[in-house]
N, CA, C and O atoms as CSV, one atom per row, in Angstrom:
chain,resi,resn,atom,element,x,y,z
A,1,MET,N,N,13.912,-0.214,9.196
A,1,MET,CA,C,13.046,-0.766,10.216
A,1,MET,C,C,11.590,-0.709,9.753
A,1,MET,O,O,10.802,-1.613,10.033
A,2,LEU,N,N,11.246,0.364,9.043
A,2,LEU,CA,C,9.866,0.485,8.586
A,2,LEU,C,C,9.520,-0.581,7.545
A,2,LEU,O,O,8.382,-1.046,7.480
A,3,ILE,N,N,10.494,-0.958,6.744
A,3,ILE,CA,C,10.241,-2.017,5.762
A,3,ILE,C,C,9.961,-3.333,6.484
A,3,ILE,O,O,9.106,-4.104,6.051
A,4,GLY,N,N,10.667,-3.595,7.573
A,4,GLY,CA,C,10.419,-4.798,8.354
A,4,GLY,C,C,9.027,-4.816,8.960
A,4,GLY,O,O,8.365,-5.854,8.975
A,5,VAL,N,N,8.580,-3.671,9.461
A,5,VAL,CA,C,7.222,-3.577,10.011
A,5,VAL,C,C,6.191,-3.795,8.903
A,5,VAL,O,O,5.178,-4.465,9.110
A,6,LEU,N,N,6.457,-3.227,7.732
A,6,LEU,CA,C,5.563,-3.422,6.598
A,6,LEU,C,C,5.496,-4.900,6.194
A,6,LEU,O,O,4.420,-5.400,5.866
A,7,LEU,N,N,6.618,-5.590,6.215
A,7,LEU,CA,C,6.615,-7.018,5.886
A,7,LEU,C,C,5.842,-7.841,6.917
A,7,LEU,O,O,5.181,-8.817,6.561
A,8,ILE,N,N,5.918,-7.461,8.165
A,8,ILE,CA,C,5.164,-8.179,9.197
A,8,ILE,C,C,3.661,-7.962,8.993
A,8,ILE,O,O,2.870,-8.884,9.192
A,9,ILE,N,N,3.272,-6.762,8.601
A,9,ILE,CA,C,1.860,-6.497,8.316
A,9,ILE,C,C,1.408,-7.304,7.097
A,9,ILE,O,O,0.303,-7.848,7.085
A,10,ILE,N,N,2.258,-7.381,6.079
A,10,ILE,CA,C,1.919,-8.164,4.886
A,10,ILE,C,C,1.805,-9.641,5.234
A,10,ILE,O,O,0.960,-10.337,4.671
A,11,SER,N,N,2.629,-10.133,6.143
A,11,SER,CA,C,2.528,-11.539,6.536
A,11,SER,C,C,1.205,-11.828,7.240
A,11,SER,O,O,0.663,-12.926,7.113
A,12,ALA,N,N,0.683,-10.852,7.979
A,12,ALA,CA,C,-0.628,-11.037,8.604
A,12,ALA,C,C,-1.698,-11.203,7.536
A,12,ALA,O,O,-2.644,-11.972,7.712
A,13,TYR,N,N,-1.548,-10.481,6.428
A,13,TYR,CA,C,-2.481,-10.666,5.306
A,13,TYR,C,C,-2.410,-12.106,4.798
A,13,TYR,O,O,-3.449,-12.718,4.549
A,14,TRP,N,N,-1.220,-12.651,4.641
A,14,TRP,CA,C,-1.090,-14.026,4.152
A,14,TRP,C,C,-1.706,-15.030,5.125
A,14,TRP,O,O,-2.254,-16.047,4.700
A,15,PHE,N,N,-1.622,-14.751,6.428
A,15,PHE,CA,C,-2.175,-15.675,7.415
A,15,PHE,C,C,-3.702,-15.637,7.466
A,15,PHE,O,O,-4.334,-16.679,7.641
A,16,PHE,N,N,-4.309,-14.451,7.315
A,16,PHE,CA,C,-5.736,-14.312,7.578
A,16,PHE,C,C,-6.604,-14.066,6.345
A,16,PHE,O,O,-7.828,-14.022,6.464
A,17,ALA,N,N,-6.010,-13.907,5.177
A,17,ALA,CA,C,-6.797,-13.644,3.972
A,17,ALA,C,C,-7.528,-14.915,3.533
A,17,ALA,O,O,-6.951,-16.001,3.586
A,18,PRO,N,N,-8.775,-14.800,3.105
A,18,PRO,CA,C,-9.503,-15.971,2.622
A,18,PRO,C,C,-8.898,-16.479,1.309
A,18,PRO,O,O,-8.507,-15.701,0.439
A,19,LEU,N,N,-8.835,-17.793,1.199
A,19,LEU,CA,C,-8.256,-18.433,0.018
A,19,LEU,C,C,-9.361,-19.080,-0.801
A,19,LEU,O,O,-10.212,-19.787,-0.260
A,20,ASP,N,N,-9.347,-18.839,-2.087
A,20,ASP,CA,C,-10.312,-19.436,-3.001
A,20,ASP,C,C,-9.558,-20.160,-4.104
A,20,ASP,O,O,-8.419,-19.822,-4.427
A,21,ARG,N,N,-10.206,-21.150,-4.667
A,21,ARG,CA,C,-9.636,-21.866,-5.802
A,21,ARG,C,C,-10.746,-22.100,-6.813
A,21,ARG,O,O,-11.820,-22.591,-6.463
A,22,THR,N,N,-10.488,-21.749,-8.069
A,22,THR,CA,C,-11.472,-21.955,-9.124
A,22,THR,C,C,-11.305,-23.367,-9.664
A,22,THR,O,O,-10.267,-23.712,-10.230
A,23,LEU,N,N,-12.349,-24.185,-9.481
A,23,LEU,CA,C,-12.290,-25.577,-9.935
A,23,LEU,C,C,-12.582,-25.658,-11.430
A,23,LEU,O,O,-11.775,-26.177,-12.201
A,24,ILE,N,N,-13.707,-25.158,-11.817
A,24,ILE,CA,C,-14.081,-25.019,-13.219
A,24,ILE,C,C,-14.699,-23.636,-13.355
A,24,ILE,O,O,-15.105,-23.056,-12.349
A,25,PRO,N,N,-14.783,-23.094,-14.548
A,25,PRO,CA,C,-15.354,-21.745,-14.663
A,25,PRO,C,C,-16.741,-21.655,-14.016
A,25,PRO,O,O,-17.669,-22.377,-14.381
A,26,GLY,N,N,-16.845,-20.763,-13.064
A,26,GLY,CA,C,-18.114,-20.554,-12.372
A,26,GLY,C,C,-18.219,-21.284,-11.045
A,26,GLY,O,O,-19.128,-20.997,-10.266
A,27,VAL,N,N,-17.318,-22.222,-10.760
A,27,VAL,CA,C,-17.345,-22.963,-9.490
A,27,VAL,C,C,-16.087,-22.615,-8.709
A,27,VAL,O,O,-14.971,-22.926,-9.124
A,28,ILE,N,N,-16.292,-21.956,-7.558
A,28,ILE,CA,C,-15.174,-21.533,-6.718
A,28,ILE,C,C,-15.270,-22.263,-5.388
A,28,ILE,O,O,-16.322,-22.282,-4.750
A,29,ALA,N,N,-14.152,-22.867,-4.977
A,29,ALA,CA,C,-14.095,-23.571,-3.692
A,29,ALA,C,C,-13.496,-22.646,-2.643
A,29,ALA,O,O,-12.476,-22.004,-2.893
A,30,ASP,N,N,-14.120,-22.574,-1.472
A,30,ASP,CA,C,-13.606,-21.779,-0.360
A,30,ASP,C,C,-12.596,-22.629,0.395
A,30,ASP,O,O,-12.959,-23.621,1.029
A,31,CYS,N,N,-11.319,-22.236,0.326
A,31,CYS,CA,C,-10.243,-23.025,0.933
A,31,CYS,C,C,-9.869,-22.549,2.332
A,31,CYS,O,O,-8.818,-22.929,2.847
A,32,GLY,N,N,-10.689,-21.743,2.943
A,32,GLY,CA,C,-10.415,-21.272,4.301
A,32,GLY,C,C,-9.332,-20.214,4.308
A,32,GLY,O,O,-9.249,-19.396,3.391
A,33,THR,N,N,-8.497,-20.224,5.342
A,33,THR,CA,C,-7.343,-19.326,5.438
A,33,THR,C,C,-6.116,-20.172,5.730
A,33,THR,O,O,-6.218,-21.386,5.907
A,34,ALA,N,N,-4.968,-19.536,5.780
A,34,ALA,CA,C,-3.741,-20.279,6.065
A,34,ALA,C,C,-3.749,-20.839,7.487
A,34,ALA,O,O,-3.218,-21.923,7.730
A,35,LEU,N,N,-4.342,-20.112,8.420
A,35,LEU,CA,C,-4.380,-20.576,9.808
A,35,LEU,C,C,-5.608,-21.426,10.127
A,35,LEU,O,O,-5.630,-22.126,11.139
A,36,ARG,N,N,-6.621,-21.371,9.278
A,36,ARG,CA,C,-7.827,-22.158,9.498
A,36,ARG,C,C,-8.227,-22.846,8.189
A,36,ARG,O,O,-9.076,-22.341,7.455
A,37,PRO,N,N,-7.610,-24.008,7.898
A,37,PRO,CA,C,-7.936,-24.725,6.658
A,37,PRO,C,C,-9.374,-25.245,6.681
A,37,PRO,O,O,-9.990,-25.311,7.745
A,38,PRO,N,N,-9.906,-25.608,5.529
A,38,PRO,CA,C,-11.290,-26.091,5.488
A,38,PRO,C,C,-11.438,-27.445,6.176
A,38,PRO,O,O,-10.490,-28.227,6.245
A,39,THR,N,N,-12.642,-27.707,6.684
A,39,THR,CA,C,-12.909,-28.977,7.342
A,39,THR,C,C,-13.833,-29.877,6.517
A,39,THR,O,O,-13.965,-31.066,6.808
A,40,ASN,N,N,-14.461,-29.319,5.504
A,40,ASN,CA,C,-15.345,-30.096,4.634
A,40,ASN,C,C,-14.493,-31.077,3.808
A,40,ASN,O,O,-13.573,-30.642,3.115
A,41,PRO,N,N,-14.775,-32.389,3.864
A,41,PRO,CA,C,-13.936,-33.368,3.167
A,41,PRO,C,C,-13.877,-33.160,1.651
A,41,PRO,O,O,-12.845,-33.430,1.037
A,42,ASP,N,N,-14.954,-32.689,1.046
A,42,ASP,CA,C,-14.937,-32.460,-0.398
A,42,ASP,C,C,-14.009,-31.301,-0.757
A,42,ASP,O,O,-13.296,-31.352,-1.759
A,43,VAL,N,N,-14.027,-30.284,0.049
A,43,VAL,CA,C,-13.185,-29.120,-0.221
A,43,VAL,C,C,-11.733,-29.419,0.116
A,43,VAL,O,O,-10.830,-28.902,-0.542
A,44,VAL,N,N,-11.494,-30.239,1.123
A,44,VAL,CA,C,-10.126,-30.584,1.510
A,44,VAL,C,C,-9.408,-31.266,0.349
A,44,VAL,O,O,-8.219,-31.032,0.130
A,45,LYS,N,N,-10.125,-32.107,-0.396
A,45,LYS,CA,C,-9.528,-32.765,-1.555
A,45,LYS,C,C,-9.086,-31.753,-2.596
A,45,LYS,O,O,-8.000,-31.871,-3.165
A,46,GLU,N,N,-9.919,-30.770,-2.843
A,46,GLU,CA,C,-9.643,-29.794,-3.903
A,46,GLU,C,C,-8.625,-28.740,-3.478
A,46,GLU,O,O,-7.909,-28.196,-4.318
A,47,CYS,N,N,-8.555,-28.452,-2.194
A,47,CYS,CA,C,-7.680,-27.375,-1.700
A,47,CYS,C,C,-6.531,-27.932,-0.871
A,47,CYS,O,O,-6.127,-27.304,0.107
A,48,ALA,N,N,-6.011,-29.059,-1.224
A,48,ALA,CA,C,-5.039,-29.747,-0.378
A,48,ALA,C,C,-3.830,-28.885,-0.028
A,48,ALA,O,O,-3.497,-28.763,1.151
A,49,ALA,N,N,-3.169,-28.290,-1.001
A,49,ALA,CA,C,-1.912,-27.596,-0.743
A,49,ALA,C,C,-2.065,-26.086,-0.590
A,49,ALA,O,O,-1.116,-25.421,-0.174
A,50,VAL,N,N,-3.203,-25.540,-0.905
A,50,VAL,CA,C,-3.355,-24.078,-0.931
A,50,VAL,C,C,-3.124,-23.450,0.448
A,50,VAL,O,O,-2.333,-22.510,0.531
A,51,PRO,N,N,-3.760,-23.906,1.534
A,51,PRO,CA,C,-3.497,-23.277,2.843
A,51,PRO,C,C,-2.055,-23.455,3.312
A,51,PRO,O,O,-1.498,-22.564,3.953
A,52,GLY,N,N,-1.457,-24.587,3.002
A,52,GLY,CA,C,-0.066,-24.807,3.394
A,52,GLY,C,C,0.896,-23.879,2.680
A,52,GLY,O,O,1.862,-23.398,3.273
A,53,GLN,N,N,0.631,-23.625,1.401
A,53,GLN,CA,C,1.478,-22.703,0.647
A,53,GLN,C,C,1.339,-21.272,1.178
A,53,GLN,O,O,2.330,-20.552,1.293
A,54,ALA,N,N,0.128,-20.869,1.496
A,54,ALA,CA,C,-0.085,-19.532,2.044
A,54,ALA,C,C,0.560,-19.402,3.427
A,54,ALA,O,O,1.107,-18.350,3.758
A,55,LEU,N,N,0.501,-20.452,4.224
A,55,LEU,CA,C,1.131,-20.442,5.542
A,55,LEU,C,C,2.646,-20.328,5.413
A,55,LEU,O,O,3.278,-19.558,6.136
A,56,ALA,N,N,3.223,-21.091,4.496
A,56,ALA,CA,C,4.671,-21.030,4.285
A,56,ALA,C,C,5.098,-19.651,3.796
A,56,ALA,O,O,6.109,-19.114,4.248
A,57,THR,N,N,4.332,-19.080,2.877
A,57,THR,CA,C,4.660,-17.739,2.377
A,57,THR,C,C,4.570,-16.709,3.498
A,57,THR,O,O,5.445,-15.853,3.627
A,58,GLY,N,N,3.523,-16.787,4.303
A,58,GLY,CA,C,3.379,-15.861,5.423
A,58,GLY,C,C,4.502,-15.992,6.435
A,58,GLY,O,O,4.969,-14.989,6.975
A,59,MET,N,N,4.942,-17.213,6.698
A,59,MET,CA,C,6.033,-17.421,7.651
A,59,MET,C,C,7.351,-16.871,7.113
A,59,MET,O,O,8.130,-16.290,7.868
A,60,VAL,N,N,7.608,-17.049,5.815
A,60,VAL,CA,C,8.838,-16.515,5.232
A,60,VAL,C,C,8.831,-14.990,5.262
A,60,VAL,O,O,9.834,-14.372,5.617
A,61,VAL,N,N,7.711,-14.385,4.893
A,61,VAL,CA,C,7.616,-12.920,4.894
A,61,VAL,C,C,7.729,-12.390,6.324
A,61,VAL,O,O,8.394,-11.380,6.553
A,62,ALA,N,N,7.095,-13.051,7.280
A,62,ALA,CA,C,7.195,-12.626,8.682
A,62,ALA,C,C,8.625,-12.775,9.197
A,62,ALA,O,O,9.109,-11.922,9.941
A,63,GLY,N,N,9.293,-13.843,8.810
A,63,GLY,CA,C,10.682,-14.043,9.218
A,63,GLY,C,C,11.600,-12.969,8.664
A,63,GLY,O,O,12.462,-12.455,9.376
A,64,CYS,N,N,11.415,-12.627,7.390
A,64,CYS,CA,C,12.215,-11.554,6.787
A,64,CYS,C,C,11.953,-10.225,7.478
A,64,CYS,O,O,12.885,-9.463,7.735
A,65,GLY,N,N,10.701,-9.948,7.777
A,65,GLY,CA,C,10.366,-8.712,8.471
A,65,GLY,C,C,10.965,-8.664,9.862
A,65,GLY,O,O,11.454,-7.621,10.296
A,66,LEU,N,N,10.928,-9.781,10.557
A,66,LEU,CA,C,11.490,-9.839,11.903
A,66,LEU,C,C,12.999,-9.644,11.877
A,66,LEU,O,O,13.551,-8.953,12.733
A,67,VAL,N,N,13.670,-10.252,10.897
A,67,VAL,CA,C,15.120,-10.069,10.768
A,67,VAL,C,C,15.448,-8.604,10.491
A,67,VAL,O,O,16.398,-8.062,11.057
A,68,LEU,N,N,14.660,-7.955,9.617
A,68,LEU,CA,C,14.908,-6.545,9.328
A,68,LEU,C,C,14.665,-5.659,10.543
A,68,LEU,O,O,15.448,-4.748,10.812
A,69,VAL,N,N,13.593,-5.916,11.273
A,69,VAL,CA,C,13.293,-5.095,12.458
A,69,VAL,C,C,14.363,-5.286,13.529
A,69,VAL,O,O,14.853,-4.310,14.097
A,70,LEU,N,N,14.725,-6.526,13.804
A,70,LEU,CA,C,15.738,-6.770,14.837
A,70,LEU,C,C,17.112,-6.300,14.388
A,70,LEU,O,O,17.875,-5.767,15.193
A,71,GLY,N,N,17.437,-6.490,13.112
A,71,GLY,CA,C,18.729,-6.032,12.602
A,71,GLY,C,C,18.841,-4.521,12.635
A,71,GLY,O,O,19.879,-3.984,13.022
A,72,ALA,N,N,17.789,-3.831,12.234
A,72,ALA,CA,C,17.810,-2.367,12.279
A,72,ALA,C,C,17.875,-1.873,13.719
A,72,ALA,O,O,18.555,-0.891,14.015
A,73,GLY,N,N,17.174,-2.547,14.602
A,73,GLY,CA,C,17.242,-2.167,16.019
A,73,GLY,C,C,18.621,-2.391,16.598
A,73,GLY,O,O,19.084,-1.614,17.434
A,74,LEU,N,N,19.280,-3.449,16.158
A,74,LEU,CA,C,20.629,-3.739,16.636
A,74,LEU,C,C,21.638,-2.744,16.077
A,74,LEU,O,O,22.514,-2.269,16.800
A,75,VAL,N,N,21.516,-2.429,14.788
A,75,VAL,CA,C,22.481,-1.538,14.158
A,75,VAL,C,C,22.238,-0.077,14.524
A,75,VAL,O,O,23.172,0.636,14.892
A,76,PHE,N,N,20.988,0.370,14.424
A,76,PHE,CA,C,20.713,1.787,14.608
A,76,PHE,C,C,20.128,2.124,15.979
A,76,PHE,O,O,20.168,3.286,16.384
A,77,GLY,N,N,19.596,1.163,16.691
A,77,GLY,CA,C,18.928,1.455,17.951
A,77,GLY,C,C,19.862,1.601,19.132
A,77,GLY,O,O,19.468,2.168,20.151
A,78,GLY,N,N,21.088,1.109,19.031
A,78,GLY,CA,C,22.010,1.161,20.153
A,78,GLY,C,C,22.717,2.493,20.295
A,78,GLY,O,O,23.282,2.778,21.351
A,79,ALA,N,N,22.700,3.314,19.260
A,79,ALA,CA,C,23.411,4.591,19.310
A,79,ALA,C,C,22.547,5.644,20.004
A,79,ALA,O,O,21.365,5.808,19.700
A,80,VAL,N,N,23.167,6.342,20.934
A,80,VAL,CA,C,22.478,7.422,21.639
A,80,VAL,C,C,23.061,8.731,21.137
A,80,VAL,O,O,24.275,8.932,21.171
A,81,ARG,N,N,22.202,9.611,20.675
A,81,ARG,CA,C,22.659,10.901,20.157
A,81,ARG,C,C,22.560,11.936,21.259
A,81,ARG,O,O,21.513,12.111,21.882
A,82,VAL,N,N,23.663,12.611,21.485
A,82,VAL,CA,C,23.723,13.639,22.519
A,82,VAL,C,C,24.012,14.965,21.833
A,82,VAL,O,O,25.019,15.093,21.136
A,83,ASP,N,N,23.152,15.942,22.019
A,83,ASP,CA,C,23.381,17.278,21.478
A,83,ASP,C,C,24.230,18.066,22.461
A,83,ASP,O,O,23.938,18.114,23.656
A,84,ARG,N,N,25.269,18.673,21.949
A,84,ARG,CA,C,26.152,19.471,22.805
A,84,ARG,C,C,25.926,20.947,22.533
A,84,ARG,O,O,25.650,21.348,21.402
A,85,GLU,N,N,26.042,21.723,23.544
A,85,GLU,CA,C,25.917,23.165,23.391
A,85,GLU,C,C,27.260,23.731,22.927
A,85,GLU,O,O,28.326,23.220,23.270
A,86,SER,N,N,27.172,24.789,22.146
A,86,SER,CA,C,28.410,25.367,21.601
A,86,SER,C,C,29.021,26.437,22.516
A,86,SER,O,O,30.030,27.041,22.150
A,87,ASN,N,N,28.461,26.678,23.648
A,87,ASN,CA,C,28.932,27.657,24.628
A,87,ASN,C,C,29.008,29.063,24.034
A,87,ASN,O,O,29.894,29.840,24.388
A,88,GLY,N,N,28.087,29.388,23.135
A,88,GLY,CA,C,28.014,30.731,22.582
A,88,GLY,C,C,28.997,30.994,21.457
A,88,GLY,O,O,29.009,32.109,20.936
A,89,GLU,N,N,29.801,30.062,21.060
A,89,GLU,CA,C,30.766,30.268,19.988
A,89,GLU,C,C,30.217,29.702,18.691
A,89,GLU,O,O,29.588,28.644,18.675
A,90,ASP,N,N,30.459,30.408,17.623
A,90,ASP,CA,C,30.090,29.903,16.299
A,90,ASP,C,C,31.217,29.042,15.771
A,90,ASP,O,O,32.389,29.292,16.049
A,91,ALA,N,N,30.857,28.034,15.013
A,91,ALA,CA,C,31.866,27.128,14.466
A,91,ALA,C,C,32.218,27.533,13.040
A,91,ALA,O,O,32.365,26.666,12.178
A,92,ASP,N,N,32.359,28.844,12.767
A,92,ASP,CA,C,32.656,29.320,11.410
A,92,ASP,C,C,34.000,28.875,11.016
A,92,ASP,O,O,34.448,29.168,9.907
């Protein structure tokens, strides 16, 4: 379950991390984020697929994390552990 939570946190990084693309050495284009692509027409040409790829990666990682969290909750979360008293007897 913890791995699923970790994957969901990593997917948030993919959604909100700033994206850059190096056009030529020394010139870096700001491609926005996966959820907020650039609006400048010059940058949109250069960064056409970058936000979409980051969005797709974030969605896949979030989906995997969600499956792990729900699967672990289904498999391990339904069991209730009840401690029983031994009534003073040792189980030697």
